[in-house]
N, C-alpha and C positions, 0 to 999 in steps of 0.2 A: 326421382323422376323429373322434378322441376328443373334442376340445373342442366340436365341434358337437353331439355326442350329449349331453354334459354340459349345455350350454345348453338343449337341447330338453327334457331331463328336468326341469330347474329351472323352466323356463317352464310346462311341462305341469302341474307340481305346483301352482304359484302360481295359474295361470289357472283351475283347476278346484277350488280349495280350498273356496270357499263352497258349491259344488254338493255336495261330499262331506260338508260339515258338516250339511247338511239331510238328505242321504240316509242318514246313519248312524242316523237314528231309525226307518228303515223296515226290514222283514225282509231278511235277507241270503240269499245262495245257500246251497246245501247245503255243510256244512262237511266238509273233508277232513283227516283226522288223519294226521300223519307222525311219524317218530322221528329226524329229522335231528340233533337234539341229545341223542340217546340217551334221550329221554323222550317220551311221547306228548303232542302238542300240535297245535293247528290249524295247517295249512300257511300260512295267511295271517298268522300271528303270528310266523313264523320269518324273521329278517332275512338271508335268502340265497335264491338262485335254486333253485327246486325244481319239477320236473314230476312230479306224482303221479297215479297211476291207481288208482281203486278196483277192487274185484273186478268190478263191472259194466262199468267202463271197459275193462278187459282184454278182456272178451267183445265189447263193441260195436265196439271198434277192431280186432278180429281179431288181437290180439297173441298170437303163438304161438312166436316165436323171436327171436333177436337182431336180425334184419333188420327185422321188423315193429315191434319196439319202437323201434329207431333211426329208422325212417321217420317216426314221429309225434312225435319228441322233438327240440326245438331243440338245436343244437350237438352232437348225438350222431351218430356214424356207426358202422356195423357193420364189423368187420375180418374179411376172409376171403382175404387175399392170400397166395398161395404155400403154402396148407395147406387141409385140409378145413374148410369153413365151421363145422362143429360145434366144432372146436378153436380157433376164432377168439375174438374178444371185442369189447369196446367201446372207442371213443375219444370223449372229451368235451373240447371246446375244444382239439382238437389233441393231447391227451394220451392216448396209447395204447401199444401194444407197439412196440418198435423192435428191429431185428436185433441179437442179442447182449445184450439187456437185458430187464428185467422190464416188465410193463404199468404204465400210470399210472392205470388205472381198475380198481377191484376190486369184485366183487359180494359182498354180504352176504346170508345167509339166517338169519332170526331172530336178528339181532345177531352172527352169526359170519361172519368173512371166509372166502372160499373160496380165498384165496391165488392160486396159479398154476393151480388145477385147472379153472377156467372151466366149471363145470357149470351154475350158475344162469344162466338166459337161454336155454338150449338148448330145442329142442322137447321137450315132455314135462315141463317144470318150471313151467308156468303154471297148473296146476290147483289148485283149492281155496285160492286166495290171498286174503288180506285187502287187500293193496295192493302196488303196485310203485312205488318212489320213486327218482327220478333226482336226485341232489344234484350240482350243477354248481359247479366251482371247487375250489381246494385245501381238503381236509378233514383236514389233518394233525394237528390237535389231538385230536379225538375219535375219528378213525378210523385214524390212524397212517400208516405208510409206504405207498408206491404209491397215494397218493390225490391226486396233483397235478391230475388232471382232474376227480375227483369220485368218487362211489360210486353203485352201484345196489343198493338195498335191497329184498329180497323178504321180505314178511311173510306167513306162513301164517295161515289161519283157526285160531284156538285152540279147544280144547274149551270147551263151555258147559254150563250146568245144564239145558238143554232137549233133549229127544229130537228128533232130526230128521236130515235128510240129503237127498241127491239122487242120481239116476242120469241120465246123459246119453249119448246115442248120436249119432254123426255119420256121414253117408255123403256122398261127393262123387265128382267125376271122378278119373281116374287110379286107379280102384278104391280110393279112400280109405275106410277104415272105422276109426273111433276111438271109444273109450269112456272115460268117467271117472265118478267118483262119490265120495261121502263119507257116512259114518255117524257121528253124534254120540250118545254114550251117557252120560247122567248116572247114574253107578253108585251114588253115595251122597250125597244131600242137599247139593249144592254143596261137597262135600268131596273126592269122587273123580269125575273126569270123563275120558272117553276119546273120542278121535276117530280114525277111520281113513279114509284116502282113497287113491285110486290112479288111474292113467291108462294107457291102452294104445292104440297106433296102428300101422297098417300102410298104406302107400300105394306104388303103383308109381312108378317113376322117370319123369322127363320128358326124359331124355337117353339115347340109345341108342348102343351100340357097333356100328359097321358095319365094323370092321377085320378083318384076317385072323386075329387071335389070339383075340378074345373076342366073336365076332359075336352080337348079340342081347342082350348084357348091358345092364341098365338102371342108370343112375346118377341121383343126386339123388332116390333113393327114401327112404322113411321107415319106421323100425321102432324102437319103444321100448316098454318097460314101466317104470312107476314106481310106488312104493308109499311111503306115509307113515303112521306110527302115532304118536299123541301122547297123553300121559298127564299130566293136571293134578291135583296133590294140594294140598289146602288144609286140613290137619288143624286148624289154628286160623286165625282171621282174619288174624293178622299174618304167617303163614308160607305161602309158595307155592313149590311145586316143580313145574317144567314140563320134561318129557322128550320129546324127539323122536327117533325113528329113521326114517331114510329110505333107500330103495334105488332105484337107477336103473340101467337097462341099455339100451343102444342098439346096434343092428347094422344097417348099411346098406352100400351099395357106393361110398360117397364121392361127390364132386362130379363133375359133367360139365364139365371144364375144356377150353377150346377154344384152339387155336393161332391167333393173329392176325397174327404177324409173325415173320420169321426173317432173321438176319444171316449171309449165306454166308461172310463173312470171319472169323467168330468162332472162337476157340479156337486153341491152339498144341499140336499141328498143327490146321488148320482142321477143324471138325466135318464139313464136306462131303467131306473126304478119306476118311473112313470111312463116312459115311452120305450119299452123293450124292443120294439120293432125298428128302431132307428138303424141298427147295424144292417138289417135287411134292406132298408131304404138305400143305404150306401151301396150294397152289392148290386141292387137293381139299377141304381143310377150309373154305376161304373159299367155295367153290361149294356145299358142303352146308349151311352155316349151323351155328350153335352147338349145335343139338339132336341132331346126329349126329357122333360122334367115333370115333377109333381109337387104342387104347393098346397098349403093350407090357407093362404091369403089370396083374395081376389085382387091381384095386382093392378095398379093403374098409376099413371103419372100425368098430371095436367099442369100447365103453366099459362099465365096471362101476364103480359108486360106492356106497359105504356110509358113512353118517354117523350119529353119535350126539351129541346136544346135550342138556345139562342146564342149566337156568337156575333158580337158587334165590334167592329174595328174602325178606328179613325186614324188616317195617315196624315200627320201634320206636315211631314217633309220626307225626303228620301232617307233621313237619318233618325226619325222618331215616329212611333206608332203606339197607340193604346188599343188593347184588345181585351174584351170582357166576354167570359163564357159562363153561362148560367144554365142549369138543368134541373129538371124535376122528373123523377121516375116513380112508378108504382108497380110492384110485382106481387103476384099471388101464386102460391105453390100449393099443390095437394098431391099426395101420393101414398100408395100402399105398397109395401115391399116385404117379401119373405126372406129374411136374412139367412135363415138356416137352410132354405131351399129343400124342405121336406114336407110331407103332409102333417107333421107333428107341430104343435104350437110352442116351439122352443124360443125363438127370437124373431120378431117381426114388428112392423109398424103400419098403421093405417089411420085414416082420419075421415071416416064416412060422414057425409053431410056437412062438412065444414072445411075451410081452408087449413092446410097444415101450417101455412105461414103467409102473412101479408105484410109487406114493408113498403115504406116510401123512402126515397133517397133524394136529397137536395144538395146541389153543389154550386159554388160561386167562386170564380177565379178571375182576378184582374191582373193583366200583364202590361208592363211597359217594355217595349222592344225598341232597340235603336242601335245607332253607331255613333262613336265619338272619337276624338283625337285623330282627325284626318282619316276617318273610317278605319283606323287601326283596331279599335275596340268594338266588338259586337256583343251586346248584352241583353239579358232578360231579367227583369225585376218584377216581383209580383206578390200577391197574397191569395190565400186559398182557404175556404171553409167548406165543411160538409156536415150533413146531419142525416143519419140513417136511423129510422125509427119504425117499429111495428105499428100498423094501424089496427091490428087486433092480435090477441094472444095466439101463439103457435099451439095448436091443440093436436095431440096425438093419442092413439091407443096402442099400447105396446104388448106383444107377447114377450114376457121377460121371466124366464125360468129362474127360480121356482115360484116367485110371487104370484104370477098370473095363474099358475096351476092351483095354488092354494085358494086364490080368490074365486076361481072358476070363471074368470073373464079377463080380457086384456086390461093392462094397467093404464089408467088415464094420467096424462101428463100435460101440464100447461107451462109455457115459458115465453119469455121475451128477452130481447137484447137490443139495446140502442147505443149508438155511438155519435160523438161530436168531435170535430177536429177544427183547429185553426192553425194556419202556417203562414210564414213569410219566407221568401226565397230570393236569391239573386245568383246569377251565373254570368260570367263574361269570358270571352276569348279575345286575346290581344295578339295581333300579328306583329311580331318583333321586327319583321322586315321593313315596317314603316319607320323604324328608328335608324336602321343601318342596312345597307345592301349586303354586308358581311354575314348577316343572319337571315337572309331572304329565305322564305319558306318555313321559318320556325315560328310556332305559335304556342302560347300558354293559355290554359283554361283553369279557372278557379270558380268555385260555387259553394254556397252554403244554404241550408234550409233549417229553420227552427219550427218545431211542431209541438202543439199542445193537444193532447188526446184525452177524451173522457169516454168511459164505458159504464153503462147501466145494465144490470142483468137480474132476472128473477125467474123462479120456477116453483112449481107445485107438483109433487108426485103423489098420486092416490088421493090425498086429502090435505086440508090446511095443516100447518101454516104455509103461506106463500113466502118463500125465503128470497131475499134480495141482497144485492151487493153492488158496489160501485168502485171505480178506480180512476185515477187521473195520472198522466205521465207527461213529462217534457223531455224532448231530446233533439239533438242536432245532427244533420247529415252533411257530408262535405264531398266535394269533387276537386281534384287537382291533377292536371295532366299537361304533358308537353308533347306536341306533335311536329313532325318535320316533313315537308314535301320535298323529297329528293328531286322529283320532277313533277310536272303538273298531274301526272297519272300514277305516281308512286308515293305513298304516305306511310310513314312509320310513327308509332306513338307509344307512350307509356302513361297510364292513368291510375291514380289511386282514388278510391271513392268508398262511400259507406251508405248503408240504408238500414232501416229498422222495420221489423214486423211488430204490429201493435201488441201491447200487453193485454192481460185478461183478468178475469175474476173467478174465484171459486165461491159462488154465492152461498153454498151450503155451510160455510164457516162464518163465525162472528167477525165483524168488521175489524176487531183488534188483533185477530190471529195473524201470525207471521206468514201464513200461506193463503190469506184471504184474497190477495192479488198476486200476480206474477208479472215481472218486468218485461218490457219489449226485448225481443231478440235483436242482435246487431250483427251485421256482416260487413267486414272491411275487406276489400280486395285490391289487388294490384293486377292490372292487365297490360300486357305488352303485345302489340299487334303490328301487322304489315299488310297494307292493301296496295295492289298493283294491277295495272292494265298494261299490256305490252304485246308485241308481235314476235313470233318465231317463224322465220322463213314464210312470211305472208299469212301465218296463222294467228288470228286474234286470240288473246288469252286474258283471263282475269284470275288472280289468285289472292285470297284473303286467308291469313293465318293469325291466330292469337293464342297466347297462353295466359292462364290466370291462376291466382292463388288467393283463397279467401280465408280469413280468420273469423270464425263463427263463434260468438259468445252469447251467454244467457239463453242457450237453446231450450225451448219449451217442449217438455215431454211429460207424459203422465207416468208417475212413479210413486212408490210408497213414500210417505213423509210422516214424520213424528209430530202429530198434532195433539198436544196436551197428554203425551204418554201413550197415545193410541196410533197405530200405523194405519193410515188411510191412503187410498190411491187418489192423487190430485195432480192437476197440471201445475208444474213449477219450473223454475229455471234450473235445469238439472245438469247441464254439461256445457263443455266447450268443444269445438271441433275444427277440422281443417277440410277445405274443399279445394281441389286444384285439378287442372286439366289443360287440354289443348283442343282447338277447333280449327277446321280447315274447310274452305269452300273454294272450288276451282271450276272454271269454265273454259273450254277450248273450242274454237271454230276451225277445224282442219280445212274445210271448204265452205263456201257460202251455203251449201245444202246440208251440212252436218253440224250439229251442236252436241258436245259431250260435257257433262257436268258431274262433279263429285262433291260429296259433303261427308265430313267425318268429325266425330267428337270422342275424346277419351276423357273420362271423369273419374277421379279418385276422391274418396271421402272417408273420414274416420273421426271418432271421438278422441280428443287429446287429454281431456280431464273430465271427471265426474264429480259433482259438488258434494254428494253425501254418500255414506256407506250404503244406505238403502237404495239409492239410485244406481250405485255401482253394481249391485246384485243383478239388475235387469238390463243395464245399458252397456257394461263393460264388454267389449268385443262385438257388440251388435252392429249391423250395417246401418248406414243412413237410409231412411226410406226415400223412395222416388228417385233412385239413381240407377241408370243403366251405364255400366262402365264403358261399353263400346256402342256407338251408334253411327251408322253410315248409310249412304245411298249413292247409286250411280244411275244416271239417266242418259239416254241417247235419243236424239231427234234427227230424223232424216226427211228432207224435203225432196219429193220426187221431181225429176226434171221433165215437167210437162209443159206444153204450150200455154201461153197466157190465156188463150181462149178457153181452156179447160178449167182453170182456177189453180189454187194453191193447195196441194195435197201433201200432208205430212204425217209421218208415223213416229210415235214416241213410246219408248219402253222405260220403265223405272223399276229398279231393284232397291229395296230397302232392307236394312238389317238392324236389329236391336238385340244386344246381349241380355242375359237374365237381369231383370229389374228387381231391386230390393224393395220390399214392401213392409218390412218389419219395423215396429216402433221399439222393440226390446229384443234382448238375446233369448227370451223365453218363447219366441215365436217358432213353432215347429217347422213351418214352411216359410222361411224368410225371403225366398226369391220366387218370382214368377219366371217360368222358362222364357228364354229368348226366342226370337222368330225372325224369319225373313219372308218378304212378300214380293211378288212381281205384278206390276200393273202395266197396262198397255192402252194406247189411245190412237185413233186415227181421226185427223181433222181435215175436212175438205172445205176450204174457205172460198167464198165467191164462186159457187158452183156455176160453171159455164158463164162467168162474168156477170152473175146475178147477185142479188142481195141476200142470197140464201147460203148458210153454212150448214154442213151435215157432219156429225161426229159420231163415232162408235167407240165404246170404251169397255174395258173389263178390268176389274180389280180383284186381287187375290186369285190370279190366274190359275195357280196350281191347287186352289181350293183347300188351303191349309186350315186346320183347326188350331187356333192360337189364343192364349189367355191375354186379356187386357186389364183385368181387375181381379183382386184377391182379397178375401176377408178371412183372417185367421182368429178364431175363437176357440182353438183346440183346448186351451187350459181352463176356460171358463164355462162356455156352453157346450164345448165338445166338438163343434163342427169347423170345417174349413171349406170355403166355397170359392169358386172362380166364375168370372164373367168372361165370355169369349167374343172375339172379333167376328165380323161378318164373314160368311162363306163367299164363294165366288159370286160376284155381281157383274152383270153386263147389261148394256143398254145402248140406245141410240138417241141422239139429240138433234133436233132441227131448229135452227135459229134464223129468223128473218129480221134484218135491220133496215131501217128506213130513215130518210133525211140525211143529214151530214154526220 
């Protein structure tokens, strides 16, 4: 597959070179600014694959959570398997969470990583944003560990020197009512600026409990409050101090998970020996459909999050700046979840009366940014450290067949996990055109990051002892690339880079055991891309295409291993693999009133080597988890030709498609794929109603009311069940927004 794509890209570049030469002299499309290289610059000038959404894009695409963001982003899928969707995350190019290991895609808010807390991207975090940027491929040099798949950057609206703001109200089906707003206050003459914003939402659930224990309870409901305060100080022109405080709270009844299959022979002793009615539960569930369920656990999901960020920068000159970013976060989670989705206590988790988990997260990053050699070299040099530590033990009570049945009560579990990291990094881009006009437009980029990681872990199941383990690892990540601006609006590039996913600990083993720790994963990839803006017969167009090939080593999987002559299931470095694909984004403006956009991604993945015979038994031939081979979308926006006195009225429709997504960790998974799906969303925006400060919008998502799975948990061979979580049904509503000031 790869060589064909390479030939296509080369031919595409050469065949249309002359067209772009001419087109470069005509006006370009609206510019999108990103911070993919830790500095603000146009997205079209960055030599890597990026899908960026402006604040208006977030609204028009109805992006409100992880799922809606992933549905419109090539190579990205939303993860919600075997856990509440709120605590899930993202996978990009097959790099996401894996059982017993850390995620491979991390979110950032205002230049600060959220670590394992996975708050950014949840419902209630998309208000008053400047942009959302999805960086695809290894980002290990500038963004560090756990960036093998990429990063998702959330940039808030900063305070400005203009008074203004907005308030917005939304009402929709399922008794949906939501509010958000922002107020910007210039306190003192471009020296002291303050901004406050917030969001609130309540919505009924679309899945209902019809069982004997919790009849009438609704799942998949929505409830959150979020608040953000920002203070920007600029006492002198060279010095800027930017502080953000934000608070987030959510409380709901968890997801409506549905049983889709059951293995009557699973378990030792068989599950059916104690719960013979489970096959009947399955037939009843299949007859009802996924919107009516019956659980044995009183499900709930609550989260509290507080974060303080301070960014201070001092500009010594046009060619040198110091920037320091420090943050402190505290997160508290608590949830109860019925994993088997039946009235039988087979597998589930709850933590009544206490937090499931409470963690603090501290980060510190110092950057030196500048230019040198007649502005030919642009560089970033810095150091980073973080510390994530539980402030109390994670406490849970688990239905865990057969132990909890024999005990006559849920199995108590206590655990903690803490991490520390230190890193130093440097990356620079040199414009070779500064040396000679013969190579004008040609630039080279090189970067390296060295990281030291530490992990501490402990757990107690049922009774003492409390077993602990620790590990430490050192590793380096690199970036090297060459890019060439054929014209000011046409960029080609080739980049080689790497990133690591952190190592881990099997604390149940003695420290001297060969499998007491497992090494970091490593992904090395090569990406070739082409970014262009041009005109075709007065039609403005933008096309971005890239191909990538990733060499994936030390892959962390849970497989049987030989520990002192006994086969036990542990997370270990079990395999090597290959990930490759192509991504395309295109925008065309046939007329000033029409905008057409397409996005597409094709991704292939496979294991190329398995390290042990025991691992080969369950991995050979298995699909990579969190990969959808084909993902695409098409959107059309039409602006009605109305008089200026009426306002700006536009209609937008979006079609998205995702092929079946692999969810299997092993080849023993009976249901290794979730079915694919397609969705249609539509939106009408009337901005500046009759030249007022009021905007009115109407929207509908999942227009055809499809029932489609977004998460799957396969325990067919152990507990006997297979469950699925489903996406929202048709949702519709109206938004009214009032803007004031500038």
